[in-house]
Structure formats: C-alpha cells, structure tokens
BAVO-780837 format. One record per residue: x, y, z of N, C-alpha, C in turn; residue number from 1; residue in one letter. Coordinates in steps of 0.02 Angstrom, whole numbers. Layout:
<r n_xx="X" n_yy="Y" n_zz="Z" ca_xx="X" ca_yy="Y" ca_zz="Z" c_xx="X" c_yy="Y" c_zz="Z" num="NUM" residu="a"/>
...
***
This chain:
<r n_xx="1043" n_yy="385" n_zz="2659" ca_xx="1092" ca_yy="356" ca_zz="2624" c_xx="1078" c_yy="280" c_zz="2667" num="1" residu="m"/>
<r n_xx="1061" n_yy="222" n_zz="2637" ca_xx="1046" ca_yy="164" ca_zz="2700" c_xx="1112" c_yy="140" c_zz="2715" num="2" residu="p"/>
<r n_xx="1107" n_yy="91" n_zz="2778" ca_xx="1154" ca_yy="67" ca_zz="2811" c_xx="1175" c_yy="-5" c_zz="2769" num="3" residu="l"/>
<r n_xx="1243" n_yy="-18" n_zz="2769" ca_xx="1259" ca_yy="-75" ca_zz="2730" c_xx="1233" c_yy="-128" c_zz="2781" num="4" residu="p"/>
<r n_xx="1217" n_yy="-192" n_zz="2748" ca_xx="1182" ca_yy="-253" ca_zz="2792" c_xx="1206" c_yy="-244" c_zz="2859" num="5" residu="e"/>
<r n_xx="1292" n_yy="-270" n_zz="2846" ca_xx="1328" ca_yy="-289" ca_zz="2914" c_xx="1329" c_yy="-223" c_zz="2970" num="6" residu="s"/>
<r n_xx="1303" n_yy="-175" n_zz="2959" ca_xx="1288" ca_yy="-133" ca_zz="2990" c_xx="1222" c_yy="-124" c_zz="3043" num="7" residu="r"/>
<r n_xx="1172" n_yy="-154" n_zz="3009" ca_xx="1131" ca_yy="-156" ca_zz="3037" c_xx="1130" c_yy="-197" c_zz="3098" num="8" residu="i"/>
<r n_xx="1117" n_yy="-199" n_zz="3157" ca_xx="1094" ca_yy="-233" ca_zz="3208" c_xx="1057" c_yy="-305" c_zz="3193" num="9" residu="p"/>
<r n_xx="1061" n_yy="-368" n_zz="3225" ca_xx="1037" ca_yy="-411" ca_zz="3220" c_xx="960" c_yy="-416" c_zz="3243" num="10" residu="v"/>
<r n_xx="957" n_yy="-377" n_zz="3306" ca_xx="887" ca_yy="-379" ca_zz="3320" c_xx="849" c_yy="-335" c_zz="3277" num="11" residu="e"/>
<r n_xx="853" n_yy="-289" n_zz="3232" ca_xx="814" ca_yy="-247" ca_zz="3199" c_xx="818" c_yy="-280" c_zz="3112" num="12" residu="l"/>
<r n_xx="869" n_yy="-330" n_zz="3127" ca_xx="862" ca_yy="-369" ca_zz="3051" c_xx="801" c_yy="-429" c_zz="3066" num="13" residu="r"/>
<r n_xx="795" n_yy="-440" n_zz="3121" ca_xx="754" ca_yy="-513" ca_zz="3129" c_xx="674" c_yy="-469" c_zz="3149" num="14" residu="d"/>
<r n_xx="687" n_yy="-399" n_zz="3179" ca_xx="618" ca_yy="-383" ca_zz="3176" c_xx="585" c_yy="-355" c_zz="3119" num="15" residu="r"/>
<r n_xx="621" n_yy="-318" n_zz="3071" ca_xx="587" ca_yy="-267" ca_zz="3021" c_xx="617" c_yy="-306" c_zz="2943" num="16" residu="y"/>
<r n_xx="659" n_yy="-348" n_zz="2964" ca_xx="691" ca_yy="-365" ca_zz="2899" c_xx="724" c_yy="-327" c_zz="2869" num="17" residu="g"/>
<r n_xx="777" n_yy="-348" n_zz="2814" ca_xx="816" ca_yy="-313" ca_zz="2765" c_xx="780" c_yy="-273" c_zz="2714" num="18" residu="l"/>
<r n_xx="792" n_yy="-206" n_zz="2703" ca_xx="787" ca_yy="-171" ca_zz="2650" c_xx="789" c_yy="-215" c_zz="2579" num="19" residu="p"/>
<r n_xx="718" n_yy="-210" n_zz="2540" ca_xx="729" ca_yy="-243" ca_zz="2474" c_xx="741" c_yy="-182" c_zz="2420" num="20" residu="r"/>
<r n_xx="771" n_yy="-217" n_zz="2372" ca_xx="805" ca_yy="-169" ca_zz="2317" c_xx="726" c_yy="-152" c_zz="2276" num="21" residu="p"/>
<r n_xx="727" n_yy="-89" n_zz="2249" ca_xx="656" ca_yy="-78" ca_zz="2214" c_xx="665" c_yy="-68" c_zz="2133" num="22" residu="k"/>
<r n_xx="673" n_yy="-138" n_zz="2138" ca_xx="677" ca_yy="-152" ca_zz="2056" c_xx="616" c_yy="-160" c_zz="2016" num="23" residu="t"/>
<r n_xx="555" n_yy="-185" n_zz="2061" ca_xx="508" ca_yy="-187" ca_zz="2021" c_xx="480" c_yy="-106" c_zz="2024" num="24" residu="g"/>
<r n_xx="476" n_yy="-71" n_zz="2080" ca_xx="475" ca_yy="-11" ca_zz="2060" c_xx="513" c_yy="36" c_zz="1991" num="25" residu="l"/>
<r n_xx="570" n_yy="25" n_zz="1985" ca_xx="600" ca_yy="36" ca_zz="1921" c_xx="591" c_yy="20" c_zz="1863" num="26" residu="v"/>
<r n_xx="560" n_yy="-44" n_zz="1860" ca_xx="529" ca_yy="-72" ca_zz="1813" c_xx="460" c_yy="-53" c_zz="1782" num="27" residu="i"/>
<r n_xx="416" n_yy="-45" n_zz="1849" ca_xx="364" ca_yy="-7" ca_zz="1830" c_xx="356" c_yy="60" c_zz="1801" num="28" residu="a"/>
<r n_xx="395" n_yy="91" n_zz="1825" ca_xx="413" ca_yy="172" ca_zz="1809" c_xx="444" c_yy="177" c_zz="1741" num="29" residu="g"/>
<r n_xx="475" n_yy="121" n_zz="1715" ca_xx="497" ca_yy="117" ca_zz="1622" c_xx="436" c_yy="100" c_zz="1589" num="30" residu="g"/>
<r n_xx="408" n_yy="53" n_zz="1621" ca_xx="342" ca_yy="18" ca_zz="1590" c_xx="315" c_yy="85" c_zz="1558" num="31" residu="l"/>
<r n_xx="281" n_yy="112" n_zz="1622" ca_xx="238" ca_yy="185" ca_zz="1615" c_xx="272" c_yy="245" c_zz="1569" num="32" residu="l"/>
<r n_xx="326" n_yy="261" n_zz="1591" ca_xx="360" ca_yy="310" ca_zz="1541" c_xx="348" c_yy="283" c_zz="1460" num="33" residu="a"/>
<r n_xx="374" n_yy="204" n_zz="1454" ca_xx="363" ca_yy="200" ca_zz="1379" c_xx="291" c_yy="198" c_zz="1350" num="34" residu="s"/>
<r n_xx="255" n_yy="184" n_zz="1398" ca_xx="168" ca_yy="181" ca_zz="1382" c_xx="154" c_yy="259" c_zz="1356" num="35" residu="l"/>
<r n_xx="190" n_yy="301" n_zz="1403" ca_xx="154" ca_yy="367" ca_zz="1393" c_xx="204" c_yy="417" c_zz="1336" num="36" residu="v"/>
<r n_xx="249" n_yy="389" n_zz="1308" ca_xx="286" ca_yy="404" ca_zz="1241" c_xx="249" c_yy="380" c_zz="1203" num="37" residu="v"/>
<r n_xx="229" n_yy="304" n_zz="1191" ca_xx="205" ca_yy="280" ca_zz="1145" c_xx="132" c_yy="292" c_zz="1152" num="38" residu="l"/>
<r n_xx="100" n_yy="316" n_zz="1172" ca_xx="16" ca_yy="361" ca_zz="1182" c_xx="37" c_yy="433" c_zz="1139" num="39" residu="l"/>
<r n_xx="92" n_yy="471" n_zz="1165" ca_xx="110" ca_yy="542" ca_zz="1135" c_xx="130" c_yy="534" c_zz="1048" num="40" residu="l"/>
<r n_xx="150" n_yy="483" n_zz="1041" ca_xx="173" ca_yy="471" ca_zz="964" c_xx="111" c_yy="440" c_zz="916" num="41" residu="g"/>
<r n_xx="65" n_yy="403" n_zz="955" ca_xx="8" ca_yy="382" ca_zz="923" c_xx="-36" c_yy="453" c_zz="918" num="42" residu="f"/>
<r n_xx="-31" n_yy="492" n_zz="957" ca_xx="-76" ca_yy="557" ca_zz="944" c_xx="-52" c_yy="579" c_zz="906" num="43" residu="v"/>
<r n_xx="11" n_yy="607" n_zz="900" ca_xx="50" ca_yy="664" ca_zz="849" c_xx="47" c_yy="634" c_zz="789" num="44" residu="g"/>
<r n_xx="41" n_yy="560" n_zz="758" ca_xx="37" ca_yy="527" ca_zz="714" c_xx="-12" c_yy="549" c_zz="682" num="45" residu="h"/>
<r n_xx="-81" n_yy="525" n_zz="732" ca_xx="-150" ca_yy="539" ca_zz="717" c_xx="-175" c_yy="621" c_zz="679" num="46" residu="y"/>
<r n_xx="-133" n_yy="670" n_zz="729" ca_xx="-142" ca_yy="721" ca_zz="719" c_xx="-136" c_yy="739" c_zz="654" num="47" residu="i"/>
<r n_xx="-52" n_yy="702" n_zz="622" ca_xx="-20" ca_yy="731" ca_zz="557" c_xx="-63" c_yy="699" c_zz="512" num="48" residu="v"/>
<r n_xx="-88" n_yy="648" n_zz="509" ca_xx="-109" ca_yy="602" ca_zz="456" c_xx="-181" c_yy="620" c_zz="462" num="49" residu="t"/>
<r n_xx="-213" n_yy="647" n_zz="482" ca_xx="-299" ca_yy="649" ca_zz="496" c_xx="-315" c_yy="742" c_zz="499" num="50" residu="h"/>
<r n_xx="-280" n_yy="779" n_zz="444" ca_xx="-264" ca_yy="825" ca_zz="454" c_xx="-323" c_yy="873" c_zz="417" num="51" residu="q"/>
<r n_xx="-367" n_yy="833" n_zz="373" ca_xx="-421" ca_yy="851" ca_zz="333" c_xx="-484" c_yy="827" c_zz="338" num="52" residu="v"/>
<r n_xx="-536" n_yy="886" n_zz="348" ca_xx="-598" ca_yy="886" ca_zz="385" c_xx="-648" c_yy="888" c_zz="315" num="53" residu="d"/>
<r n_xx="-707" n_yy="863" n_zz="309" ca_xx="-749" ca_yy="867" ca_zz="274" c_xx="-819" c_yy="845" c_zz="302" num="54" residu="g"/>
<r n_xx="-855" n_yy="898" n_zz="275" ca_xx="-948" ca_yy="896" ca_zz="299" c_xx="-972" c_yy="896" c_zz="245" num="55" residu="r"/>
<r n_xx="-1038" n_yy="871" n_zz="232" ca_xx="-1085" ca_yy="886" ca_zz="199" c_xx="-1118" c_yy="956" c_zz="215" num="56" residu="v"/>
<r n_xx="-1124" n_yy="1012" n_zz="187" ca_xx="-1156" ca_yy="1062" ca_zz="208" c_xx="-1252" c_yy="1051" c_zz="182" num="57" residu="t"/>
<r n_xx="-1248" n_yy="1019" n_zz="113" ca_xx="-1312" ca_yy="1005" ca_zz="111" c_xx="-1317" c_yy="958" c_zz="20" num="58" residu="s"/>
<r n_xx="-1376" n_yy="929" n_zz="23" ca_xx="-1400" ca_yy="888" ca_zz="-50" c_xx="-1467" c_yy="889" c_zz="-73" num="59" residu="f"/>
<r n_xx="-1468" n_yy="891" n_zz="-136" ca_xx="-1530" ca_yy="896" ca_zz="-166" c_xx="-1517" c_yy="824" c_zz="-212" num="60" residu="t"/>
<r n_xx="-1586" n_yy="795" n_zz="-215" ca_xx="-1597" ca_yy="744" ca_zz="-267" c_xx="-1590" c_yy="775" c_zz="-330" num="61" residu="v"/>
<r n_xx="-1584" n_yy="743" n_zz="-379" ca_xx="-1600" ca_yy="772" ca_zz="-447" c_xx="-1632" c_yy="734" c_zz="-469" num="62" residu="r"/>
<r n_xx="-1628" n_yy="660" n_zz="-469" ca_xx="-1682" ca_yy="610" ca_zz="-494" c_xx="-1645" c_yy="539" c_zz="-466" num="63" residu="s"/>
<r n_xx="-1679" n_yy="496" n_zz="-489" ca_xx="-1676" ca_yy="432" ca_zz="-452" c_xx="-1599" c_yy="401" c_zz="-476" num="64" residu="a"/>
<r n_xx="-1545" n_yy="452" n_zz="-519" ca_xx="-1486" ca_yy="404" ca_zz="-529" c_xx="-1441" c_yy="478" c_zz="-526" num="65" residu="s"/>
<r n_xx="-1469" n_yy="529" n_zz="-487" ca_xx="-1412" ca_yy="579" ca_zz="-475" c_xx="-1425" c_yy="618" c_zz="-423" num="66" residu="q"/>
<r n_xx="-1375" n_yy="647" n_zz="-371" ca_xx="-1389" ca_yy="672" ca_zz="-306" c_xx="-1333" c_yy="755" c_zz="-326" num="67" residu="v"/>
<r n_xx="-1351" n_yy="803" n_zz="-321" ca_xx="-1281" ca_yy="861" ca_zz="-290" c_xx="-1298" c_yy="869" c_zz="-230" num="68" residu="d"/>
<r n_xx="-1224" n_yy="887" n_zz="-213" ca_xx="-1190" ca_yy="873" ca_zz="-150" c_xx="-1150" c_yy="923" c_zz="-139" num="69" residu="v"/>
<r n_xx="-1162" n_yy="972" n_zz="-94" ca_xx="-1124" ca_yy="1025" ca_zz="-71" c_xx="-1080" c_yy="1015" c_zz="2" num="70" residu="a"/>
<r n_xx="-1030" n_yy="1030" n_zz="-7" ca_xx="-996" ca_yy="1002" ca_zz="53" c_xx="-930" c_yy="1051" c_zz="61" num="71" residu="y"/>
<r n_xx="-894" n_yy="1058" n_zz="122" ca_xx="-836" ca_yy="1102" ca_zz="134" c_xx="-787" c_yy="1049" c_zz="152" num="72" residu="y"/>
<r n_xx="-710" n_yy="1075" n_zz="130" ca_xx="-667" ca_yy="1040" ca_zz="170" c_xx="-634" c_yy="1091" c_zz="197" num="73" residu="i"/>
<r n_xx="-604" n_yy="1059" n_zz="257" ca_xx="-569" ca_yy="1116" ca_zz="319" c_xx="-506" c_yy="1077" c_zz="319" num="74" residu="s"/>
<r n_xx="-466" n_yy="1129" n_zz="349" ca_xx="-393" ca_yy="1124" ca_zz="388" c_xx="-358" c_yy="1081" c_zz="329" num="75" residu="h"/>
<r n_xx="-358" n_yy="1077" n_zz="263" ca_xx="-312" ca_yy="1068" ca_zz="227" c_xx="-243" c_yy="1091" c_zz="193" num="76" residu="a"/>
<r n_xx="-201" n_yy="1077" n_zz="190" ca_xx="-141" ca_yy="1094" ca_zz="141" c_xx="-166" c_yy="1124" c_zz="86" num="77" residu="p"/>
<r n_xx="-124" n_yy="1173" n_zz="43" ca_xx="-164" ca_yy="1205" ca_zz="-18" c_xx="-143" c_yy="1129" c_zz="-66" num="78" residu="l"/>
<r n_xx="-177" n_yy="1134" n_zz="-124" ca_xx="-171" ca_yy="1080" ca_zz="-176" c_xx="-214" c_yy="1032" c_zz="-172" num="79" residu="g"/>
<r n_xx="-205" n_yy="969" n_zz="-198" ca_xx="-269" ca_yy="912" ca_zz="-193" c_xx="-289" c_yy="882" c_zz="-111" num="80" residu="p"/>
<r n_xx="-360" n_yy="897" n_zz="-130" ca_xx="-390" ca_yy="858" ca_zz="-80" c_xx="-439" c_yy="791" c_zz="-103" num="81" residu="a"/>
<r n_xx="-448" n_yy="736" n_zz="-65" ca_xx="-484" ca_yy="679" ca_zz="-99" c_xx="-538" c_yy="676" c_zz="-46" num="82" residu="t"/>
<r n_xx="-587" n_yy="681" n_zz="-58" ca_xx="-641" ca_yy="653" ca_zz="-11" c_xx="-682" c_yy="596" c_zz="-46" num="83" residu="c"/>
<r n_xx="-713" n_yy="561" n_zz="3" ca_xx="-740" ca_yy="490" ca_zz="-10" c_xx="-834" c_yy="522" c_zz="-2" num="84" residu="v"/>
<r n_xx="-862" n_yy="524" n_zz="-39" ca_xx="-928" ca_yy="543" ca_zz="-47" c_xx="-982" c_yy="480" c_zz="-55" num="85" residu="v"/>
<r n_xx="-1016" n_yy="454" n_zz="-11" ca_xx="-1075" ca_yy="416" ca_zz="-27" c_xx="-1136" c_yy="428" c_zz="-17" num="86" residu="r"/>
<r n_xx="-1182" n_yy="384" n_zz="-57" ca_xx="-1262" ca_yy="404" ca_zz="-44" c_xx="-1294" c_yy="353" c_zz="-37" num="87" residu="a"/>
<r n_xx="-1337" n_yy="352" n_zz="15" ca_xx="-1375" ca_yy="289" ca_zz="33" c_xx="-1435" c_yy="300" c_zz="15" num="88" residu="q"/>
<r n_xx="-1476" n_yy="232" n_zz="17" ca_xx="-1560" ca_yy="237" ca_zz="1" c_xx="-1596" c_yy="236" c_zz="67" num="89" residu="n"/>
<r n_xx="-1656" n_yy="217" n_zz="84" ca_xx="-1684" ca_yy="217" ca_zz="136" c_xx="-1673" c_yy="154" c_zz="194" num="90" residu="g"/>
<r n_xx="-1640" n_yy="100" n_zz="166" ca_xx="-1625" ca_yy="41" ca_zz="173" c_xx="-1553" c_yy="56" c_zz="220" num="91" residu="h"/>
<r n_xx="-1515" n_yy="101" n_zz="219" ca_xx="-1437" ca_yy="111" ca_zz="221" c_xx="-1388" c_yy="76" c_zz="182" num="92" residu="h"/>
<r n_xx="-1420" n_yy="72" n_zz="130" ca_xx="-1356" ca_yy="27" ca_zz="67" c_xx="-1351" c_yy="80" c_zz="27" num="93" residu="v"/>
<r n_xx="-1282" n_yy="65" n_zz="6" ca_xx="-1241" ca_yy="113" ca_zz="-26" c_xx="-1283" c_yy="116" c_zz="-102" num="94" residu="d"/>
<r n_xx="-1304" n_yy="173" n_zz="-134" ca_xx="-1338" ca_yy="176" ca_zz="-212" c_xx="-1280" c_yy="229" c_zz="-237" num="95" residu="v"/>
<r n_xx="-1233" n_yy="253" n_zz="-201" ca_xx="-1186" ca_yy="303" ca_zz="-242" c_xx="-1113" c_yy="308" c_zz="-186" num="96" residu="g"/>
<r n_xx="-1051" n_yy="304" n_zz="-219" ca_xx="-1004" ca_yy="311" ca_zz="-176" c_xx="-947" c_yy="342" c_zz="-250" num="97" residu="y"/>
<r n_xx="-912" n_yy="370" n_zz="-216" ca_xx="-856" ca_yy="408" ca_zz="-257" c_xx="-794" c_yy="451" c_zz="-211" num="98" residu="a"/>
<r n_xx="-732" n_yy="444" n_zz="-254" ca_xx="-675" ca_yy="478" ca_zz="-231" c_xx="-684" c_yy="544" c_zz="-262" num="99" residu="y"/>
<r n_xx="-677" n_yy="592" n_zz="-239" ca_xx="-691" ca_yy="662" ca_zz="-272" c_xx="-630" c_yy="705" c_zz="-258" num="100" residu="v"/>
<r n_xx="-592" n_yy="726" n_zz="-289" ca_xx="-525" ca_yy="753" ca_zz="-284" c_xx="-562" c_yy="826" c_zz="-302" num="101" residu="t"/>
<r n_xx="-528" n_yy="873" n_zz="-271" ca_xx="-526" ca_yy="950" ca_zz="-275" c_xx="-462" c_yy="1000" c_zz="-267" num="102" residu="t"/>
<r n_xx="-459" n_yy="1026" n_zz="-290" ca_xx="-403" ca_yy="1070" ca_zz="-278" c_xx="-423" c_yy="1133" c_zz="-225" num="103" residu="q"/>
<r n_xx="-387" n_yy="1118" n_zz="-168" ca_xx="-392" ca_yy="1184" ca_zz="-113" c_xx="-356" c_yy="1237" c_zz="-131" num="104" residu="v"/>
<r n_xx="-393" n_yy="1281" n_zz="-105" ca_xx="-360" ca_yy="1354" ca_zz="-130" c_xx="-363" c_yy="1392" c_zz="-61" num="105" residu="t"/>
<r n_xx="-392" n_yy="1358" n_zz="-12" ca_xx="-385" ca_yy="1408" ca_zz="64" c_xx="-380" c_yy="1378" c_zz="114" num="106" residu="n"/>
<r n_xx="-345" n_yy="1370" n_zz="149" ca_xx="-303" ca_yy="1320" ca_zz="210" c_xx="-382" c_yy="1303" c_zz="274" num="107" residu="t"/>
<r n_xx="-413" n_yy="1366" n_zz="271" ca_xx="-457" ca_yy="1351" ca_zz="326" c_xx="-511" c_yy="1317" c_zz="298" num="108" residu="s"/>
<r n_xx="-559" n_yy="1334" n_zz="232" ca_xx="-615" ca_yy="1302" ca_zz="222" c_xx="-622" c_yy="1314" c_zz="158" num="109" residu="a"/>
<r n_xx="-645" n_yy="1258" n_zz="112" ca_xx="-663" ca_yy="1269" ca_zz="31" c_xx="-724" c_yy="1231" c_zz="14" num="110" residu="t"/>
<r n_xx="-775" n_yy="1270" n_zz="15" ca_xx="-826" ca_yy="1251" ca_zz="-14" c_xx="-833" c_yy="1220" c_zz="-84" num="111" residu="q"/>
<r n_xx="-860" n_yy="1165" n_zz="-100" ca_xx="-865" ca_yy="1129" ca_zz="-148" c_xx="-918" c_yy="1089" c_zz="-175" num="112" residu="t"/>
<r n_xx="-941" n_yy="1077" n_zz="-233" ca_xx="-1009" ca_yy="1029" ca_zz="-248" c_xx="-977" c_yy="967" c_zz="-289" num="113" residu="g"/>
<r n_xx="-1034" n_yy="928" n_zz="-300" ca_xx="-1014" ca_yy="864" ca_zz="-335" c_xx="-1093" c_yy="836" c_zz="-362" num="114" residu="y"/>
<r n_xx="-1109" n_yy="808" n_zz="-419" ca_xx="-1149" ca_yy="774" ca_zz="-442" c_xx="-1137" c_yy="698" c_zz="-426" num="115" residu="v"/>
<r n_xx="-1169" n_yy="668" n_zz="-392" ca_xx="-1129" ca_yy="591" ca_zz="-374" c_xx="-1212" c_yy="553" c_zz="-422" num="116" residu="l"/>
<r n_xx="-1185" n_yy="518" n_zz="-456" ca_xx="-1215" ca_yy="482" ca_zz="-476" c_xx="-1228" c_yy="406" c_zz="-434" num="117" residu="n"/>
<r n_xx="-1306" n_yy="393" n_zz="-450" ca_xx="-1331" ca_yy="338" ca_zz="-389" c_xx="-1357" c_yy="279" c_zz="-445" num="118" residu="t"/>
<r n_xx="-1379" n_yy="221" n_zz="-395" ca_xx="-1402" ca_yy="167" ca_zz="-449" c_xx="-1478" c_yy="165" c_zz="-427" num="119" residu="t"/>
<r n_xx="-1507" n_yy="202" n_zz="-389" ca_xx="-1565" ca_yy="229" ca_zz="-356" c_xx="-1575" c_yy="297" c_zz="-313" num="120" residu="e"/>
<r n_xx="-1658" n_yy="292" n_zz="-308" ca_xx="-1656" ca_yy="370" ca_zz="-255" c_xx="-1614" c_yy="361" c_zz="-197" num="121" residu="r"/>
<r n_xx="-1567" n_yy="422" n_zz="-184" ca_xx="-1538" ca_yy="423" ca_zz="-111" c_xx="-1584" c_yy="453" c_zz="-67" num="122" residu="a"/>
<r n_xx="-1579" n_yy="450" n_zz="-7" ca_xx="-1613" ca_yy="476" ca_zz="58" c_xx="-1558" c_yy="504" c_zz="97" num="123" residu="t"/>
<r n_xx="-1485" n_yy="482" n_zz="85" ca_xx="-1449" ca_yy="525" ca_zz="134" c_xx="-1377" c_yy="523" c_zz="118" num="124" residu="t"/>
<r n_xx="-1338" n_yy="581" n_zz="98" ca_xx="-1270" ca_yy="590" ca_zz="64" c_xx="-1237" c_yy="610" c_zz="140" num="125" residu="v"/>
<r n_xx="-1176" n_yy="581" n_zz="119" ca_xx="-1113" ca_yy="584" ca_zz="187" c_xx="-1038" c_yy="586" c_zz="151" num="126" residu="e"/>
<r n_xx="-1000" n_yy="621" n_zz="179" ca_xx="-927" ca_yy="628" ca_zz="163" c_xx="-910" c_yy="577" c_zz="226" num="127" residu="v"/>
<r n_xx="-868" n_yy="517" n_zz="201" ca_xx="-848" ca_yy="475" ca_zz="255" c_xx="-763" c_yy="491" c_zz="265" num="128" residu="l"/>
<r n_xx="-727" n_yy="509" n_zz="225" ca_xx="-657" ca_yy="528" ca_zz="250" c_xx="-648" c_yy="580" c_zz="207" num="129" residu="a"/>
<r n_xx="-600" n_yy="598" n_zz="219" ca_xx="-555" ca_yy="660" ca_zz="178" c_xx="-474" c_yy="660" c_zz="188" num="130" residu="c"/>
<r n_xx="-422" n_yy="681" n_zz="135" ca_xx="-353" ca_yy="670" ca_zz="150" c_xx="-327" c_yy="718" c_zz="96" num="131" residu="a"/>
<r n_xx="-262" n_yy="755" n_zz="124" ca_xx="-230" ca_yy="786" ca_zz="59" c_xx="-193" c_yy="743" c_zz="19" num="132" residu="s"/>
<r n_xx="-197" n_yy="764" n_zz="-48" ca_xx="-173" ca_yy="713" ca_zz="-99" c_xx="-222" c_yy="660" c_zz="-128" num="133" residu="g"/>
<r n_xx="-224" n_yy="608" n_zz="-154" ca_xx="-261" ca_yy="565" ca_zz="-208" c_xx="-303" c_yy="519" c_zz="-161" num="134" residu="l"/>
<r n_xx="-284" n_yy="502" n_zz="-126" ca_xx="-300" ca_yy="422" ca_zz="-77" c_xx="-310" c_yy="448" c_zz="-2" num="135" residu="n"/>
<r n_xx="-369" n_yy="459" n_zz="14" ca_xx="-384" ca_yy="452" ca_zz="69" c_xx="-360" c_yy="371" c_zz="111" num="136" residu="p"/>
<r n_xx="-347" n_yy="375" n_zz="162" ca_xx="-326" ca_yy="308" ca_zz="200" c_xx="-377" c_yy="280" c_zz="237" num="137" residu="s"/>
<r n_xx="-381" n_yy="216" n_zz="213" ca_xx="-443" ca_yy="176" ca_zz="250" c_xx="-508" c_yy="208" c_zz="249" num="138" residu="r"/>
<r n_xx="-543" n_yy="217" n_zz="197" ca_xx="-626" ca_yy="241" ca_zz="216" c_xx="-649" c_yy="163" c_zz="218" num="139" residu="p"/>
<r n_xx="-710" n_yy="178" n_zz="249" ca_xx="-758" ca_yy="127" ca_zz="243" c_xx="-764" c_yy="108" c_zz="164" num="140" residu="p"/>
<r n_xx="-775" n_yy="32" n_zz="155" ca_xx="-785" ca_yy="5" ca_zz="107" c_xx="-863" c_yy="7" c_zz="74" num="141" residu="q"/>
<r n_xx="-859" n_yy="31" n_zz="0" ca_xx="-939" ca_yy="44" ca_zz="-7" c_xx="-985" c_yy="-31" c_zz="4" num="142" residu="p"/>
<r n_xx="-1039" n_yy="-41" n_zz="16" ca_xx="-1091" ca_yy="-97" ca_zz="33" c_xx="-1149" c_yy="-80" c_zz="-10" num="143" residu="q"/>
<r n_xx="-1133" n_yy="-96" n_zz="-72" ca_xx="-1189" ca_yy="-107" ca_zz="-119" c_xx="-1223" c_yy="-179" c_zz="-99" num="144" residu="f"/>
<r n_xx="-1282" n_yy="-172" n_zz="-146" ca_xx="-1314" ca_yy="-238" ca_zz="-141" c_xx="-1280" c_yy="-276" c_zz="-167" num="145" residu="y"/>
<r n_xx="-1273" n_yy="-356" n_zz="-156" ca_xx="-1218" ca_yy="-417" ca_zz="-182" c_xx="-1239" c_yy="-422" c_zz="-236" num="146" residu="p"/>
<r n_xx="-1178" n_yy="-403" n_zz="-282" ca_xx="-1167" ca_yy="-405" ca_zz="-364" c_xx="-1177" c_yy="-348" c_zz="-413" num="147" residu="g"/>
<r n_xx="-1193" n_yy="-280" n_zz="-368" ca_xx="-1208" ca_yy="-230" ca_zz="-401" c_xx="-1144" c_yy="-178" c_zz="-395" num="148" residu="q"/>
<r n_xx="-1117" n_yy="-162" n_zz="-453" ca_xx="-1066" ca_yy="-124" ca_zz="-445" c_xx="-1091" c_yy="-43" c_zz="-439" num="149" residu="p"/>
<r n_xx="-1025" n_yy="-15" n_zz="-413" ca_xx="-1045" ca_yy="68" ca_zz="-400" c_xx="-1054" c_yy="93" c_zz="-462" num="150" residu="a"/>
<r n_xx="-1094" n_yy="143" n_zz="-473" ca_xx="-1109" ca_yy="181" ca_zz="-532" c_xx="-1055" c_yy="217" c_zz="-551" num="151" residu="p"/>
<r n_xx="-1046" n_yy="219" n_zz="-619" ca_xx="-985" ca_yy="264" ca_zz="-664" c_xx="-984" c_yy="329" c_zz="-635" num="152" residu="a"/>
<r n_xx="-933" n_yy="366" n_zz="-617" ca_xx="-935" ca_yy="446" ca_zz="-597" c_xx="-899" c_yy="479" c_zz="-648" num="153" residu="q"/>
<r n_xx="-929" n_yy="550" n_zz="-643" ca_xx="-894" ca_yy="592" ca_zz="-688" c_xx="-841" c_yy="627" c_zz="-663" num="154" residu="s"/>
<r n_xx="-777" n_yy="642" n_zz="-695" ca_xx="-721" ca_yy="684" ca_zz="-667" c_xx="-762" c_yy="749" c_zz="-637" num="155" residu="p"/>
<r n_xx="-724" n_yy="784" n_zz="-581" ca_xx="-676" ca_yy="739" ca_zz="-542" c_xx="-678" c_yy="676" c_zz="-504" num="156" residu="p"/>
<r n_xx="-718" n_yy="643" n_zz="-520" ca_xx="-729" ca_yy="589" ca_zz="-455" c_xx="-725" c_yy="515" c_zz="-477" num="157" residu="g"/>
<r n_xx="-709" n_yy="467" n_zz="-457" ca_xx="-703" ca_yy="398" ca_zz="-477" c_xx="-714" c_yy="367" c_zz="-428" num="158" residu="r"/>
<r n_xx="-734" n_yy="304" n_zz="-476" ca_xx="-770" ca_yy="246" ca_zz="-408" c_xx="-711" c_yy="206" c_zz="-385" num="159" residu="v"/>
<r n_xx="-707" n_yy="188" n_zz="-328" ca_xx="-644" ca_yy="127" ca_zz="-296" c_xx="-615" c_yy="108" c_zz="-335" num="160" residu="p"/>
<r n_xx="-571" n_yy="93" n_zz="-328" ca_xx="-499" ca_yy="59" ca_zz="-366" c_xx="-496" c_yy="67" c_zz="-432" num="161" residu="g"/>
<r n_xx="-497" n_yy="124" n_zz="-479" ca_xx="-478" ca_yy="146" ca_zz="-512" c_xx="-451" c_yy="230" c_zz="-514" num="162" residu="v"/>
***
C-alpha cells in the first residue's frame, strides 16, 4: 500500500519524485481488452455467416455454349444452399455466371452438378461463393466483356439480379 504524499520524506520526494497515477496503463489495458472482444466478435460472426463451402470437383466442356460442372457443398445446414458458379475463357474473362440453388440433404457434403450456359468456350470453372438460403453474401461480380450480358441459365440456376 503506497504511503500518502504527506508521509513521504522531503529528501525522498526530491530524489525520486512522487508516485504517478497509473491512468495511462488503465486506459491502455481497456483499449486492449476492447480490441480482443472486437476481434472475437468478428471471428464468431465470420464463422457463423460463412459456414457453407463449395468446391468444383470436375468440369467438362460440352460445347462452346455449355459446360458440365460437378461440385460439392460441405458444412451446410439442411435445406437450400446457393452457390455462385462461373466459367472463364483463356483470357480470364467471364463467359458464364450463375447462382445455383441446391437442396442440401446431408450436413457433411452434398455432391451436385449443373449445366452452365456460356457465351463462348470455357477453359476454367470455379465456385466463387456458397451460402445457406437463396443469396450468397457479396460474391464477386461477373466480369464479362463490356456490353455483353450474362447468358440465360436453366433452373435451378439463375443469372445475377434475377
């Protein structure tokens, strides 16, 4: 327990100074604790909202206007799950893009397939994002050639904005 200022001898006060309050340390500790709580909240929110994962297992180019895509969805709750599937040409420009909704019947992994319509021959196919429900949150936007619309898709797929 620190001594009150009146009980500290003058020669000790002159030599060592008076004890300073630890206000800065308390503020720094509070800020650090707030940062940790914020970080834990962000990680928890990320885990809860990004619980669905989708990956392409294979794709086959049927023609210059269609690609067969096989992919699986994992860690999804039972019910509908929507994945954003895109195909690109050799110049990394989108030639096909669709939101595909699938009924998930198994929480560990569901294998599914879709015939993606394209505007020209595709060289790459990928699943960009998946989410439970009908709308994945903030998937990358389609990057077609300027002025070129996304090709119409057959159900259960749909083009963005529909």
